[in-house]
N, C-alpha and C positions, 0 to 999 in steps of 0.2 A: 768669211773669215778675214779678220784684219791682219795686215802685214805692214811692217815698217821698212823703209829703204831710203838711202841717200839718193838725191836727184839733182840734176842740173837742168834748169829751165831753158827750153829752146824758144818757146813762144806761148803767148796767152791770147786767145781770140774769143770774141763774144759768141755765145751760142744762142741764148735767148734772154729774156728779162731777168731770169733768176740764176743763170749759170754761165760760166766761161769754160772754154775748152783749153786745157793745159797740155802742151806737148813738152815732154821732158825726156832726158836720157838718164836712166836709173842704173844703179849698181847691180841690182838683182834681176832686172827685166829688160835691159836695153832700152830701145826707143818705145815709149808708151804715150798714151794720152788719157787724160782723166777729165771728167766734168768736175768743176770746182763750184761749190755753192757757198753763199754767205759772204761774198765780197761786198764791201761797203766802207763806211767811215772807219770802223774798227779794224777791218782787215783790208788794207789797200791792195789794189791790183799791182802797185809798185813793188810789192814783195815778190812778184812773179816776173820781174824784168829779165831780159836775156842774160843768161849765165848766172842767175841767182842760184844759190846753193841751198837746197831744202832737205829737211828730213820729213818724209811723208808717211802718214799712217793711213792706209787705204783699204777698201774692200775690192780693189782691182778694177773698179769702174768709176768711182767717184770719190771726192775728197770734201770734207767739211773743213772750213778754215780752223776749227778748233782742233783738228788733227794735224796741224802743221807746225814745224819748228823751222825758223828762218835763221840762216847763218849770216850775220851782218857783213857787208863788204863796202869798200869805198868806191867801187866801180860806178855806182849810180850817181855819185856826186861829181864826177869828172866828165866833162863832155867828150874828151878824147877817148877815155876808157869806155864810155858808153857806146861810142861809134864802133870801136874795135869789138866790144861785146856783141853788138848787133850783127856785125859782119861774121864773127865766129859762130854765133848761134844760127845764123842763116846758112852758113856752109855745113854745119852739123845737120840741120834740117834737110838739106839737099842730099847729103851723103848717107846718113844713118836712117834707114827706112824700116828696119825690121825689129820686132820685139825679141832680140836675142842678146842675152847678157854677154859682156866682154869686159872682164875685170881690168886687164891692162889698158884698154881703150878708155874706160871710165877713169882710171887713175891718171892717165895722160890728160884728159879733159880737166880733171880737178887741179892738176899741177899748173895747167895753162891759166885757169881761173885765178889761182893763187898768185901766179907771177904777174898777171894783169893787175890784180888788186894791190900788190905790193910795189909795183914798178914806179919809179920816179920819172922815167922816160920810156913810155910804152910804145914808141913809134914803130918798133920792129917786131913786136910780139906776134902780130897776126901773120907775119912772114915765117917766123919760126914755127908757129902753129901749123901752117899749111904743109911745110916740109915734114914735120912730125906726123901729121894726120895721114899724109900719103904713105908713109912707112907703116902706120898702124892698119891702114886699109889694104895693104898688100901690094902697093905699086910704088915702092920707095924710089926716090929720085937718085939716080946714079950720079955722084958728084963728078966723076970723070967725064961722063957724057954731057952733063949740064952744069958746068962750074958756075955759070952765070946765075943759077938759082940759089947757090949757096953763098955768094958774095953779099955780105950785109951792107945795105945801102946807107949812105950818109946824108944824101940830099933828097928833097921831095921828088925831083924828077927820077932819080935812081929808084926810089921806093915805088913810084908809079909804074915804072918799066918792069921791075921785078914782080909786082903784083899782077900785072897783065900776063907776064910769062908763066907765073904759077897757075893762074886761072886757065890759060891755054893748055898747060900740062894736065890739069884736072879734066878738061874737056876731051883730051886725047885718051884718057884712061877710063872715064865714066861715060857710057853710051849716051845717056839722056841728061848730061850735065847742063844745067842752066846757070849762066853767070849770075852771081848774087846781085840783087838790086842794090844792096848796101855798098857794093864795090865803088860806085861813083862817089859816095860820101867819103870813103877812105882816100880816094884820089885827090880830094880837095883839102884834107887836113895834113898836119905835120909839116910846116914849113921848115 
């Protein structure tokens, strides 16, 4: 039986010569993965870039590209926004592991994607995202105990320091937290 849902792309990985494996967070099913068939010139894998917003029609195991509606965004055209999108999608991949729907969390992710898409100066969006995600996951950061995590940085070194502190906070809350590989990329951008 076919069903349609909104989805935010976390990653797309090669599976075999004919298919890719799409990891996404959906409105109706939480964290899911689908086999995607039919990618090629007509349907680029670029449509499945991190944080792409899709409307999927699926049989719950696979997707044909003819069953896909893509919501265009400017994120893929901006190298800074792409780096932030990669980081956010990696954090979501590390923290959202179960196929359990969570409407408020999905809406939070959608708002973050929209803010990133519309931002003229996106340099602190990933920091706001981490603070909000901690709250959505049930380990909100107490501003009185950790005021340094709420102070919005103005310089590259302040941003780097806050990003490290937030990553350390996540590692204290999540037993098997792995520092995102894309963290180093974020440390280098936004002078």
